[in-house]
MARDRENNU-161948 format. One record per residue (C-alpha): residue number from 0; x, y, z. Coordinates in steps of 0.5 Angstrom, whole numbers. Layout:
<fivexs>
@pos = NUM, c1 = X, c2 = Y, c3 = Z
...
</fivexs>
This chain:
<fivexs>
@pos = 0, c1 = 0, c2 = -19, c3 = 15
@pos = 1, c1 = 2, c2 = -19, c3 = 7
@pos = 2, c1 = 2, c2 = -13, c3 = 3
@pos = 3, c1 = -5, c2 = -14, c3 = 1
@pos = 4, c1 = -8, c2 = -14, c3 = 8
@pos = 5, c1 = -9, c2 = -21, c3 = 9
@pos = 6, c1 = -8, c2 = -23, c3 = 16
@pos = 7, c1 = -4, c2 = -30, c3 = 15
@pos = 8, c1 = -12, c2 = -34, c3 = 15
@pos = 9, c1 = -16, c2 = -35, c3 = 9
@pos = 10, c1 = -20, c2 = -29, c3 = 8
@pos = 11, c1 = -18, c2 = -26, c3 = 14
@pos = 12, c1 = -16, c2 = -19, c3 = 13
@pos = 13, c1 = -14, c2 = -13, c3 = 18
@pos = 14, c1 = -14, c2 = -6, c3 = 18
@pos = 15, c1 = -13, c2 = 1, c3 = 22
@pos = 16, c1 = -8, c2 = 3, c3 = 27
@pos = 17, c1 = -7, c2 = -4, c3 = 29
@pos = 18, c1 = -5, c2 = -7, c3 = 23
@pos = 19, c1 = 2, c2 = -6, c3 = 21
@pos = 20, c1 = 5, c2 = -7, c3 = 14
@pos = 21, c1 = 12, c2 = -7, c3 = 11
@pos = 22, c1 = 14, c2 = -1, c3 = 7
@pos = 23, c1 = 19, c2 = -2, c3 = 2
@pos = 24, c1 = 22, c2 = 6, c3 = 2
@pos = 25, c1 = 24, c2 = 4, c3 = 10
@pos = 26, c1 = 25, c2 = -3, c3 = 10
@pos = 27, c1 = 21, c2 = -4, c3 = 16
@pos = 28, c1 = 14, c2 = -6, c3 = 18
@pos = 29, c1 = 10, c2 = 0, c3 = 21
@pos = 30, c1 = 4, c2 = 2, c3 = 23
@pos = 31, c1 = 1, c2 = 8, c3 = 22
@pos = 32, c1 = -4, c2 = 11, c3 = 28
@pos = 33, c1 = -8, c2 = 16, c3 = 24
@pos = 34, c1 = -15, c2 = 16, c3 = 23
@pos = 35, c1 = -13, c2 = 18, c3 = 15
@pos = 36, c1 = -9, c2 = 11, c3 = 13
@pos = 37, c1 = -14, c2 = 7, c3 = 19
@pos = 38, c1 = -20, c2 = 10, c3 = 13
@pos = 39, c1 = -15, c2 = 8, c3 = 7
@pos = 40, c1 = -14, c2 = 2, c3 = 10
@pos = 41, c1 = -21, c2 = 0, c3 = 11
@pos = 42, c1 = -22, c2 = 2, c3 = 4
@pos = 43, c1 = -18, c2 = -3, c3 = 2
@pos = 44, c1 = -19, c2 = -8, c3 = 5
@pos = 45, c1 = -27, c2 = -9, c3 = 3
@pos = 46, c1 = -24, c2 = -8, c3 = -4
@pos = 47, c1 = -19, c2 = -14, c3 = -4
@pos = 48, c1 = -25, c2 = -18, c3 = 0
@pos = 49, c1 = -29, c2 = -16, c3 = -6
@pos = 50, c1 = -24, c2 = -19, c3 = -11
@pos = 51, c1 = -19, c2 = -14, c3 = -12
@pos = 52, c1 = -12, c2 = -17, c3 = -11
@pos = 53, c1 = -8, c2 = -10, c3 = -11
@pos = 54, c1 = -3, c2 = -9, c3 = -5
@pos = 55, c1 = -3, c2 = -3, c3 = 0
@pos = 56, c1 = 2, c2 = 2, c3 = -3
@pos = 57, c1 = -2, c2 = 8, c3 = 0
@pos = 58, c1 = 3, c2 = 15, c3 = 3
@pos = 59, c1 = -1, c2 = 17, c3 = 10
@pos = 60, c1 = -3, c2 = 24, c3 = 10
@pos = 61, c1 = -2, c2 = 26, c3 = 18
@pos = 62, c1 = -5, c2 = 32, c3 = 21
@pos = 63, c1 = -6, c2 = 35, c3 = 29
@pos = 64, c1 = -9, c2 = 42, c3 = 31
@pos = 65, c1 = -9, c2 = 45, c3 = 38
@pos = 66, c1 = -13, c2 = 51, c3 = 39
@pos = 67, c1 = -11, c2 = 56, c3 = 33
@pos = 68, c1 = -4, c2 = 52, c3 = 32
@pos = 69, c1 = -5, c2 = 46, c3 = 27
@pos = 70, c1 = 1, c2 = 41, c3 = 22
@pos = 71, c1 = 0, c2 = 37, c3 = 17
@pos = 72, c1 = 5, c2 = 32, c3 = 13
@pos = 73, c1 = 6, c2 = 26, c3 = 9
@pos = 74, c1 = 9, c2 = 20, c3 = 10
@pos = 75, c1 = 10, c2 = 15, c3 = 15
</fivexs>
């Protein structure tokens, strides 16, 4: 998959938990398995399918809650 979320075949895009993208800062491909990333990737893939040609360079946001405890963080 390239940085525009194209899956390697004409007109086929990938997004969500199963899709990995190259992270230049870390120098490797990674998946971000969280709803925030899946939603952002889906919107971005949709825009690119509709004619936009922008790379996916989203910084994911993660959170988790367990009863009254929780955390939030940015990044992969």
